[in-house]
C-alpha positions as CSV (number, residue, x, y, z in Angstrom):
1,M,0.0,0.0,0.0
2,K,2.9,2.3,0.7
3,K,4.1,1.9,-2.9
4,E,0.7,2.8,-4.3
5,L,0.4,5.9,-2.1
6,F,3.9,7.1,-3.1
7,A,3.1,6.4,-6.8
8,Y,-0.2,8.4,-6.5
9,A,1.3,11.3,-4.6
10,G,4.3,11.6,-6.9
11,T,2.2,11.4,-10.0
12,L,-0.4,13.9,-8.7
13,L,2.2,16.4,-7.5
14,A,4.1,16.3,-10.8
15,F,0.9,16.6,-12.9
16,L,-0.5,19.5,-10.8
17,V,2.8,21.5,-11.0
18,L,3.2,20.8,-14.7
19,D,-0.4,21.6,-15.6
20,G,-0.5,24.6,-13.3
21,L,2.5,26.1,-15.1
22,W,1.1,25.3,-18.5
23,L,-2.4,26.6,-17.9
24,G,-1.7,29.4,-15.5
25,V,1.6,30.8,-16.7
26,L,2.8,29.6,-20.1
27,M,-0.4,29.3,-22.1
28,A,-3.1,31.2,-20.4
29,S,-3.2,34.0,-23.0
30,K,-3.0,31.5,-25.9
31,Y,-6.0,29.5,-24.6
32,K,-7.9,32.7,-24.0
33,A,-7.2,33.7,-27.6
34,L,-8.1,30.3,-29.0
35,L,-11.2,29.7,-26.9
36,G,-12.6,33.2,-26.4
37,S,-16.1,33.1,-25.1
38,L,-16.0,29.4,-24.4
39,M,-13.8,30.0,-21.4
40,L,-15.2,30.8,-18.0
41,D,-13.7,33.8,-16.1
42,K,-12.7,31.5,-13.3
43,P,-12.5,27.7,-13.6
44,L,-14.9,25.5,-11.6
45,L,-12.7,24.0,-8.9
46,G,-14.9,21.0,-8.2
47,P,-14.9,19.4,-11.7
48,A,-11.2,20.3,-12.0
49,A,-10.4,18.5,-8.8
50,V,-12.3,15.4,-9.9
51,F,-10.5,15.5,-13.3
52,Y,-7.0,15.6,-11.6
53,L,-7.8,12.9,-9.0
54,L,-9.4,10.6,-11.6
55,Y,-6.8,11.2,-14.3
56,V,-3.9,10.5,-12.0
57,F,-5.7,7.4,-10.7
58,G,-5.7,6.2,-14.3
59,C,-2.1,7.1,-14.7
60,V,-1.1,5.1,-11.6
61,M,-3.2,2.1,-12.3
62,F,-2.5,1.8,-16.1
63,V,1.0,3.1,-16.3
64,V,3.0,3.7,-13.1
65,L,2.3,0.5,-11.2
66,P,2.6,-1.9,-14.1
67,A,5.8,-0.3,-15.4
68,T,9.0,-2.3,-15.2
69,S,11.3,0.6,-15.8
70,W,11.2,4.4,-15.9
71,Q,11.5,4.3,-19.7
72,R,8.4,2.1,-19.9
73,A,6.5,4.5,-17.5
74,A,7.6,7.4,-19.7
75,C,6.5,5.8,-23.0
76,M,3.2,4.4,-21.8
77,G,2.5,7.7,-20.0
78,A,3.0,9.6,-23.2
79,L,0.7,7.2,-25.0
80,L,-2.0,7.4,-22.4
81,G,-1.7,11.2,-22.5
82,L,-2.0,11.3,-26.2
83,V,-5.1,9.0,-26.2
84,A,-6.8,10.8,-23.3
85,Y,-6.2,14.3,-24.6
86,G,-6.8,13.2,-28.1
87,T,-10.2,11.8,-27.2
88,Y,-11.2,15.1,-25.6
89,D,-9.8,17.4,-28.2
90,L,-10.9,15.5,-31.3
91,S,-14.4,15.1,-29.9
92,N,-14.6,18.8,-29.2
93,W,-13.2,19.7,-32.7
94,A,-15.8,17.5,-34.2
95,T,-18.7,19.0,-32.3
96,L,-18.0,22.5,-31.1
97,K,-17.8,25.7,-33.1
98,G,-14.5,27.5,-32.6
99,W,-12.5,24.5,-31.6
100,S,-9.4,24.8,-33.8
101,A,-6.9,22.3,-35.2
102,Q,-4.2,24.4,-33.6
103,L,-5.8,23.8,-30.2
104,V,-6.2,20.1,-30.9
105,F,-2.6,19.4,-31.8
106,M,-1.1,21.8,-29.1
107,D,-3.2,20.2,-26.4
108,M,-2.6,16.6,-27.5
109,A,1.2,17.2,-27.5
110,W,0.9,18.8,-24.1
111,G,-1.1,15.8,-22.8
112,A,1.4,13.3,-24.0
113,F,4.4,15.3,-22.6
114,A,2.8,16.1,-19.2
115,T,1.5,12.6,-18.7
116,C,4.9,11.2,-19.7
117,L,6.7,13.3,-17.1
118,A,4.1,12.8,-14.4
119,C,4.1,9.0,-14.8
120,T,7.9,9.0,-14.8
121,V,8.0,10.9,-11.5
122,G,5.3,8.6,-10.1
123,Y,7.4,5.6,-11.1
124,W,10.4,7.0,-9.3
125,A,8.3,7.9,-6.2
126,A,6.9,4.4,-6.1
127,R,10.4,2.9,-6.2
128,K,11.4,5.1,-3.2
129,A,8.7,3.5,-1.1
130,L,10.3,0.0,-1.5
């Protein structure tokens, strides 16, 4: 149980820091420009918290714990991020006005990168618990 808790805590912390920097610092104005009136003035914290807790649970269960090396955690994390963010972005592009190809590919690349790094950190954290 200690291994699982370390894996979850490490993955969650890494993902929150990465996504916080991405959304709050690096890309805030870009998302505002691309999404315009679709964006809320302030994000809803409840649904955001549920997303982070659930997404990281998936990362830990499907990538971090089964990984046999940090390289495997990184590759499978990148794949999970690409699929998860791709599902969201491609569905939105197919159904919402104003959802651009630029946003789709930027967000999918970010999902792959951030999930890759977060799963790698989670893998290392889990190994520290042993």
